[in-house]
N, C-alpha and C positions, 0 to 999 in steps of 0.2 A: 798472349792469351791470359786473361786475368786469373789470379790464383783462386779467387772465390768462385768463379764460373766452373774452373776445372774440378775443384773440390765438390760442388753441387753435382756436376755431371757424373763424377766418380761415384758419389753416393747413390745416384739413380740407378746407374749401370749395376752397381753391386747389389742394390735392393732388388733389381729385376732377376739377376742370377739367383739370389737366395730364394725369390718366390718361385722361379722356375724349378729350383731343386726341391723345394717344399712340395709343390704341386705334383712333381714326379713321385715323391715319397708316399704321398697321401693317396693319390689316384691312380698309381701303378696297377695294372691288372695281375701282376705276378704276386708271389708269396711275400709277405712283409715281416721282416725281422727288425725290430727296433730296440736297440740297447740304450737305456736311459742311464747315463753315468752320474747325473747330478740333477737334483730337483731343486729349483729356485722358485718358490712362491712369491708373489708380490706382497708387499707390506700390507696393502689394503685387502678388501674382500676379493676373492678370486673372481675374475672376469674372464669368461672364455674368448671373448672377441678381442681382448687387448692384451691379455697375459700370455707370455710364452714359457715353454719349459726347454731349458738348455740341455741338449743331448750330445755331449762330446763337442764337436766343432759344427754341429748342424742345428739350426734353430727351427723347431717345429711348432706350428700354432697349437695352442692348448686344446682347441676345438677340433682337433684331427679325428678323434673317434666319431664325433658327431657327423663328420663329412664322409665317413666311409661309404663305399659303394655297397649297396644292398644286395648286389648279385654275387658278391665274393666272400670268402672266408679268410680271415687274417690271424696271424700269430704276432704277439708282441712279447718283448722282454723288457721289463722295467726295473731299473736299479735306483734306489734312492740314495741320498747323501749319506745316510747312516748305515748302509749296506744291506738294506732289505731288498731281496730279489723277488720279483713278481713276474712269473712266466704265465701269460695268457694265451690259451689255444682254442682255435675255432671261434674266434670273435666274429659275430655276425650282427648286422643292423636289421631289425625287424619292424614292420609296420602292422599295427593291429587297431582297428577301430579309429583310424585317423591318428593314432599316436605311434611315435617312433620310439624304439628302446634298443638298447645294446644287450645281447645275449653272449655269455662267455661259456662255451661248452665245458672247459676244464681250466683250472688255475692251479699253479704251484707256487706256494709262498714259502721262501726260505729266510728265516729270521735269524738275526744275531744281534748281540749288544743289548741296549736298553729296550725292554718291552714298551715302556712308556712312550718312548720316541717312535717306535715301530707302529704303535697304535695311532699315534697322531699322524704319521705319514700315510698309513692306510686310509685313514678317515679323509685326509686331504685329497688322496687320489680318487676315492669314490665320489666325494661331494664336489669335486672338480667338474665332473661330467654334467653338461647341460641335458643330457638324456639319461633316463633311469638305466641303471646297470644291474642285470641279474646274472649270478654265477650259478650255473647248474651243479657242478661238482668241483670240489678242491682238495688239495692235500697240503698240509702245513707241516713244516720242520722247523725246529728251534733247538739250538745248542748254546749252553753257557757253562760256566765253571762248576756249578752245583749239580745241574740236572743231567749233564752230559748230553743226551739227545732225547727230544721229545717229538713225537710225530702224531699226527692226526690224519686218518685216511677217509676219503669219501665224505668230505664235509659239506654240510648245507649251511650256508651263512645268510641270515636274514636280519636286515636293519630293524631295530626296535627304538623306542624313544630315547632310552638312556645309552644305547650302544648296539650291540649285536647279539642275536641269539645264534647258538652254534649247536649243531647236531653232527656227531662224528660216528661213523660205523665202527671204527677202532681208534682207541686212545692208548698210546704206548708211552711209558716213561721208563727208559733203560730196559731191563728185561720184564717189567711188569706190563700187563695190558689188559684193557677193559673193552667191551664191546657195547655199542649203541649207548654212547654217553652224550648227554645234553647239558648245556650250561650257557649262561650269559656272560658277557664281558663288557665293562664300561670302564670309563676313566673320568671320575668327576673333577680331579684336579691333576696332581701328579702321580696318584696312586691308581694303579690298575686293579680292578675288582673282578674276580671270577666267582659266579654263583653256580655251583654244580647241583643239578637236579637228581643226581644218583646214576646208578648202573644197573637198574632193574634187579635190585637185591633187596628192596624193602627198606633201604636206609633213608634217613632224612637228609635234606639238602645241606651242603656245608659250603663254606667260603674260603677262598684263597685270596690273599692280598699280596700284591708286589709293590713294595714301598722303596723307591730309589732315593738316595741322597747322593746327587752328582759330586763326583770327585772323591767320595768317601766310601760308600758301600751300598748294597741293596739288601733289604730284608724281605724274605718270604714268610708269611704268616698264614698257617692253615688252621682254621677253626672247625671243629667237628661238634655237632650238637649231640646231646645224649641219644644213643640208638644202640640196637643189638650189636654185640661184639662180632658175632658171625659176619655181619655185613662189612666190617672194616677190612677184613682179608689182609692184615698186615701183622708180621710177626712182632711180638712185643705186646701190645695192647690186646690183640685177639688171642694171645696165649693165656691170658689170666683166667682163673676158674671163676669168672663172673659172668652175669647176664648182659649188662649194659655198660656203657662207658661214654664219657665225653672228654674233650681234650683241646689243647692248643699246642701247635708245634711251630716254633720260630727259629729261623735260620738266617744268619747274617753272612753275606758274601762280600768281603772287602775288594774294592777295585785293585788294591795293591796285591799281586799275586804272591808277594813274600809273606803276607800276613794269612793265617789259617782262617777257614771258615768254622764257624761256632754256631751252636744252637741249643734249644732247650725244649723238651717235651714236658708238658704238664697235663695230667689226666686223672680223672676220678671215675672208679668203676663201682657199680652197685650190685647188689644180690649176688654176692660172692660166696663161694664154698671154700672153706678152709681145709686143712689136712683131714685125712680120713682117720681121725681119732674120736673117741667118745667126747662129746660136748666141746669139740674144738672151736666152736663159734665163740665161747668164752674168751679164748686166747686170741682169735683171729678177727671177729667181728664180721659185719656184712658188707662194708665198704673198704676200698683201698684208694689211697691218694698216691700217685706215682709222679716222680720227678726225675728226668734223665738229662744229663748234660751230653751233648752231641758234638763230635768233632769229625766231619767228613773228610776222607783223604782226597788227594788230588786226582787220583786215577779212577775214581768212582767205584772202587772195588769194596770198600768197607767204611763203616762209621764206628770210631771209638766212642765208648760210653764211659768217660773217666769217673763220672759220679751218677750211680743209680740208687734212688731212694723210694722205699715203699713205707707208708705210714698206714697202719690199721688202728683199730680202737685201743689196742693194747701195746703194740710193738712198733718201733721205728727201725727198719732194716735198711742197712747202707752197704754199698759195695761198688763194683765195677762190672762192666759188660763190653760186648762187642757185637755188631751187626755186620755180617759179611754179605755184600750184595753180589749175587750171582744168579744163574738161572733158577736155582732153588735156594733162596735166602737162608742163612744160618744165624740164629740169635743165641747168644749165651749171657748169662749173668750170674753172679754169686753174691748174695746179700745176707747180712746178718745183724742181729740187734739184741740187746739185753735189757732185762728189768730186774731190780732188786725185790727182795721179798716184801719190803714195806710198800713199794710201788704197786705190786701185785695186789696186796691186801687192800689198798685204797682204791683200785681201779677195776678189779674183776667183778663181773656179774655173778649172782648166786649160781653156784656150779660145783662140781667135785674138786675143781682146782682151788676154788676159794677156800673150801673146807680144809683141803691139804695144807695150804698156806697158813691158815689160822692155827692148825694143829703144830705145824713146824715152829711158828713164832712163839706160841705158848710154851712149847717144850724148851726152847732156847732161853726164854725168860730174860731177854735183852735186846734192845732195839739196835745196838751196834752190830751184833752178829746178824740180825735180820737184814741190815742195810748192806753188809759186806757180801752176803750171799746172793747169787744171781741166777736167773733162768736165762737161758739163750736160745733164740729161735733163728734158724738159718733157712734159706730158700735158694735153690739152685735151678737154672732153666737151661735147656738146651733144645732148641727147636730148628728143625730143618724143613725147608719148604713151606707149605701153608701149615697152620696150627693143627689141621686134621690129619695130615699125613704122618709125621714123625714128631711126637711131642713128649718131652720129658720134663716134669716139674717135680723137684724133689724137696721134701720138708724134713728138718730134723729139729728135734727139741732136746737140748742138753738139760737134764733135769737137776733141780735143786729146790729148795724151799718146801720140801715135801712132795714135790712134783717128779714123777718118774721120767726117764728118757723115753723118747718116742720118735719113730720114723714113719 
């Protein structure tokens, strides 16, 4: 028997066996459980009729969903090569107005690793279908080194021109949660952009960027436009005695677990109220610039704040702090700063304090003495839970230059 004939016949028989197995998998009347171990897209544009998805040792036509029996409900489990797990429950094929479509009653997405790659894989799965796919309800879970666990419950996902519009009945990050959250997600290149519309608290939309550098680190950048502090609902910014604030939080997560995560929060708060002293606005001003260095710990229980800086019109306050992440977060900081008599004289607005400093310097009759003497302002914060539950903000002025002590 010629070798080539045997090889050809073997290929035909093997192909027939595979086709029979595939037909049984796709058209079986029983419950379908499909575990996708590795997703291998073709190098060219995805073609349902010719491209296959490799699933373990079984080869299944990529148009399997399009060929499902309209009289039955199916369940599928899809696992991509990057580890994203998609469980699809109650998959049915519907016909309406001469058009066929796929309805997924409920989906569960379990994401890990790079969000950029997960976005690409999900878009690939959805766009692969030759029939329109509608997901009635979905839950999403994501975990990484920085965020620990993020979950979205009862999600409605709608395709838009640049990506997807998402509405979640519940959005939870660690112990914090918000209800009825809407946002869009898109990926123009390697960066994943989240545009949050708000959480029904009157705040303005804000943007979260996920910026991966493969093999090095990932940076999370949260930009918050100017809005009322009460809307932010986060210890720290929302604790300040101010009406409005804007800020940027940047956190870098190295891929090397031996390297610490680090970040920085920069914020400007306006319409601020200073200490409850007569004419304290002359010392404090109406705006505060805040800069915090952030070092999250590895067990998601606390953030060290090795550098805390507040800058007002008159004083620069520096110190340290700590944010404990628990069911009721606790924030503490202790900052202090000093100004010489000559600095106060040059920068104070007309007020009782300016008059006191002038009188002190005239009495000293010497610039050296006025330069050596200093007034020190300190601020301590201790906040438990939300800023409205248990808030303590303590000011202290160590008098000099003719200005008396104040608490």
